[in-house]
DRENDO-1510 file (C-alpha; in Angstrom, 1 decimal, always signed):
<recs>
REC; n; res; u; v; w
REC; 1; UNK; -22.5; -30.4; +28.6 .
REC; 2; UNK; -19.3; -29.0; +27.0 .
REC; 3; UNK; -21.2; -29.4; +23.6 .
REC; 4; UNK; -23.8; -27.2; +24.4 .
REC; 5; UNK; -21.5; -24.6; +25.8 .
REC; 6; UNK; -19.8; -24.4; +22.2 .
REC; 7; UNK; -23.1; -24.0; +20.7 .
REC; 8; UNK; -24.1; -21.1; +23.1 .
REC; 9; UNK; -20.7; -19.6; +21.9 .
REC; 10; UNK; -21.3; -20.0; +18.3 .
REC; 11; UNK; -24.4; -18.6; +18.6 .
REC; 12; UNK; -23.2; -15.5; +20.4 .
REC; 13; UNK; -20.3; -15.2; +17.9 .
REC; 14; UNK; -22.9; -15.5; +15.0 .
REC; 15; UNK; -25.0; -12.5; +16.5 .
REC; 16; UNK; -21.7; -10.2; +17.6 .
REC; 17; UNK; -20.7; -10.8; +13.7 .
REC; 18; UNK; -23.8; -9.9; +12.3 .
REC; 19; UNK; -24.4; -7.1; +14.7 .
REC; 20; UNK; -20.9; -5.7; +13.7 .
REC; 21; UNK; -21.8; -6.0; +10.2 .
REC; 22; UNK; -24.8; -4.1; +10.5 .
REC; 23; UNK; -22.8; -1.3; +12.3 .
REC; 24; UNK; -20.3; -1.1; +9.6 .
REC; 25; UNK; -22.7; -1.1; +6.8 .
REC; 26; UNK; -24.7; +1.9; +8.7 .
REC; 27; UNK; -21.6; +3.8; +9.2 .
REC; 28; UNK; -20.8; +3.7; +5.9 .
REC; 29; UNK; -24.1; +4.4; +4.3 .
REC; 30; UNK; -24.3; +7.7; +6.8 .
REC; 31; UNK; -20.7; +8.7; +5.4 .
REC; 32; UNK; -22.2; +8.4; +2.0 .
REC; 33; UNK; -24.9; +10.1; +2.7 .
REC; 34; UNK; -23.3; +12.8; +4.4 .
REC; 35; UNK; -20.2; +12.9; +2.4 .
REC; 36; UNK; -21.9; +14.8; -0.5 .
REC; 37; UNK; -20.8; +18.3; -1.1 .
REC; 38; UNK; -21.4; +21.1; -3.3 .
REC; 39; UNK; -18.5; +23.5; -4.5 .
REC; 40; UNK; -18.6; +26.5; -6.8 .
REC; 41; UNK; -15.7; +26.9; -9.3 .
REC; 42; UNK; -15.5; +30.6; -10.3 .
REC; 43; UNK; -13.6; +32.7; -13.0 .
REC; 44; UNK; -13.3; +36.3; -14.0 .
REC; 45; UNK; -11.1; +38.5; -16.2 .
REC; 46; UNK; -8.2; +39.9; -14.5 .
REC; 47; UNK; -7.4; +43.3; -15.5 .
REC; 48; UNK; -3.7; +43.0; -14.0 .
REC; 49; UNK; -1.6; +40.0; -12.8 .
REC; 50; UNK; -0.3; +40.7; -9.3 .
REC; 51; UNK; +3.5; +40.7; -8.8 .
REC; 52; UNK; +4.4; +37.3; -7.5 .
REC; 53; UNK; +1.5; +35.5; -9.3 .
REC; 54; UNK; +2.4; +33.0; -11.8 .
REC; 55; UNK; +0.1; +32.6; -15.1 .
REC; 56; UNK; -0.5; +29.1; -16.4 .
REC; 57; UNK; -1.6; +28.1; -19.8 .
REC; 58; UNK; -5.1; +26.7; -20.0 .
REC; 59; UNK; -3.9; +23.9; -21.8 .
REC; 60; UNK; -2.0; +23.0; -18.6 .
REC; 61; UNK; -2.6; +19.1; -17.5 .
REC; 62; UNK; -3.3; +19.9; -13.8 .
REC; 63; UNK; -5.7; +22.5; -14.8 .
REC; 64; UNK; -7.5; +19.7; -17.3 .
REC; 65; UNK; -8.0; +17.7; -14.1 .
REC; 66; UNK; -10.0; +20.0; -12.1 .
REC; 67; UNK; -13.8; +19.3; -13.1 .
REC; 68; UNK; -15.6; +22.3; -14.2 .
REC; 69; UNK; -12.5; +24.4; -14.7 .
REC; 70; UNK; -12.3; +24.7; -18.4 .
REC; 71; UNK; -16.2; +25.5; -18.6 .
REC; 72; UNK; -15.7; +28.2; -15.8 .
REC; 73; UNK; -12.9; +29.9; -18.0 .
REC; 74; UNK; -14.8; +29.5; -20.9 .
REC; 75; UNK; -17.7; +31.2; -19.6 .
REC; 76; UNK; -15.5; +34.0; -18.1 .
REC; 77; UNK; -13.8; +34.7; -21.7 .
REC; 78; UNK; -17.1; +34.7; -23.6 .
REC; 79; UNK; -19.1; +36.9; -20.9 .
REC; 80; UNK; -16.1; +39.2; -20.4 .
REC; 81; UNK; -16.7; +38.7; -16.7 .
REC; 82; UNK; -15.2; +41.5; -15.0 .
REC; 83; UNK; -17.9; +42.5; -12.6 .
REC; 84; UNK; -19.1; +39.0; -11.6 .
REC; 85; UNK; -17.8; +35.9; -11.2 .
REC; 86; UNK; -18.6; +33.1; -13.9 .
REC; 87; UNK; -19.3; +29.6; -12.1 .
REC; 88; UNK; -19.7; +26.4; -12.5 .
REC; 89; UNK; -21.4; +24.2; -9.4 .
REC; 90; UNK; -20.4; +20.8; -8.6 .
REC; 91; UNK; -22.7; +18.7; -6.6 .
REC; 92; UNK; -21.3; +15.4; -6.0 .
REC; 93; UNK; -19.2; +13.3; -3.8 .
REC; 94; UNK; -16.2; +15.0; -2.9 .
REC; 95; UNK; -17.0; +18.1; -4.6 .
REC; 96; UNK; -15.4; +20.5; -1.9 .
REC; 97; UNK; -11.9; +18.6; -2.4 .
REC; 98; UNK; -11.9; +21.0; -5.6 .
REC; 99; UNK; -10.7; +23.7; -3.2 .
REC; 100; UNK; -7.7; +21.6; -2.0 .
REC; 101; UNK; -7.0; +20.4; -5.8 .
REC; 102; UNK; -6.8; +24.2; -6.7 .
REC; 103; UNK; -4.9; +25.4; -4.0 .
REC; 104; UNK; -2.4; +22.4; -3.6 .
REC; 105; UNK; -1.7; +21.3; -7.1 .
REC; 106; UNK; -1.5; +24.7; -8.9 .
REC; 107; UNK; +0.4; +28.0; -8.4 .
REC; 108; UNK; -2.4; +29.6; -6.3 .
REC; 109; UNK; -2.1; +33.5; -5.3 .
REC; 110; UNK; -2.8; +34.6; -1.9 .
REC; 111; UNK; -3.7; +38.4; -2.4 .
REC; 112; UNK; -2.4; +40.5; +0.1 .
REC; 113; UNK; -3.3; +44.0; -1.5 .
REC; 114; UNK; -6.6; +43.9; -2.7 .
REC; 115; UNK; -6.6; +41.8; -5.7 .
REC; 116; UNK; -8.0; +38.5; -6.3 .
REC; 117; UNK; -7.0; +35.3; -5.1 .
REC; 118; UNK; -6.7; +32.2; -7.0 .
REC; 119; UNK; -5.0; +30.5; -10.1 .
REC; 120; UNK; -4.1; +33.0; -12.8 .
REC; 121; UNK; -4.6; +31.3; -16.3 .
REC; 122; UNK; -4.2; +32.7; -19.8 .
REC; 123; UNK; -7.0; +31.5; -22.0 .
REC; 124; UNK; -7.7; +32.5; -25.6 .
REC; 125; UNK; -5.3; +35.6; -24.7 .
REC; 126; UNK; -6.9; +36.9; -22.1 .
REC; 127; UNK; -5.8; +36.7; -18.1 .
REC; 128; UNK; -8.4; +34.8; -16.0 .
REC; 129; UNK; -8.5; +34.3; -12.1 .
REC; 130; UNK; -10.0; +30.7; -11.2 .
REC; 131; UNK; -10.9; +30.2; -7.8 .
REC; 132; UNK; -13.0; +27.7; -5.8 .
REC; 133; UNK; -15.6; +30.8; -4.7 .
REC; 134; UNK; -18.0; +28.7; -2.3 .
REC; 135; UNK; -18.4; +25.4; -0.7 .
REC; 136; UNK; -19.9; +23.0; +1.7 .
REC; 137; UNK; -20.7; +19.7; +2.8 .
REC; 138; UNK; -24.3; +18.8; +2.8 .
REC; 139; UNK; -26.2; +17.4; +5.5 .
REC; 140; UNK; -28.9; +15.8; +3.5 .
REC; 141; UNK; -28.2; +13.7; +0.4 .
REC; 142; UNK; -28.7; +15.3; -2.8 .
REC; 143; UNK; -31.8; +13.6; -5.0 .
</recs>
């Protein structure tokens, strides 16, 4: 009789373990599917450097670690982007984290007198302002 109770207990344990594993796998899958994000990294020529803004060189290692930054800077200089932002769109898991990276790891300038927010960068003899100009967590996975 006691043996039968152990069998039932083991069966229940096996079923419970399988259910828990299924839940963990489903939760992980849901996070992966909704973890996709989109961010636009933009750059444009700055006619002036605002008082209080720090200008960094385009070769700065922290800048090199930001996906799309060099491309956005190069496009802004090549196209003499003064009226519109030249942008690079990142669509992948965690792309929105570029916003935090720009603001937390570089000298980000918060405009208060009509200037541009962003990181001021010297690139090919020009001053370019770089910023994350749009970002969103996507609800549907990208295909």
